Structures are given as C-alpha cells and as structure tokens.
C-alpha positions, 0 to 999 in steps of 0.5 A: 510511527512504525514503518509499513511495507508490503508487496504490491503491483506497481502500476507504473513499472508493471512489477511486484515491488515492496511499497510503503503506504503514504499514511500511518497505520491508523489512517490506513485502517480508516481509509480501508474501512471506508473504501478510500484510496490507499496511496503507496510509493516505492523508490525507482531509478528514474524517480519514486513511483506513487500510485493508488492500490488496486482493489486486489492489493487493497484486499490483500492489505486489509486481510494482512491487517485483520491477521495482525501482520501489519 
C-alpha cells in the first residue's frame, strides 16, 4: 500500500497539518464518490488526532486525486 499524506485543517488543534487517511487509495476514492466521511489522523504530542475531513478538505483531496497527485 502506498502511503498517502495531504495537508488538512485539524479540527482538534486548529492548525493545518500533514495527515494520513485511515484507508487505502481505492477505498478513499470510493468514499469520496459517494460523499462519505474521510477519516484522517496526525500525530500530536498529547496523542494522535483523528477526525473526518470537512467539505473543503474533501474537495481539495478529490481534486488532487483527479489530477493524479494522490
């Protein structure tokens, strides 16, 4: 499996961070197509932050996939 990282706004620490989706690329594409939740995480000092991308970050991810960047 290829590691996927992207920039997204962390809903917990309120910063833009590098995140990893909690699914592989094929599942990610399928979830985006049906408008589902994309769960991501990043490592933080106080423990991993895990949340669902907001609509803007999901659209940015979808655009990156369409351009072949992910």
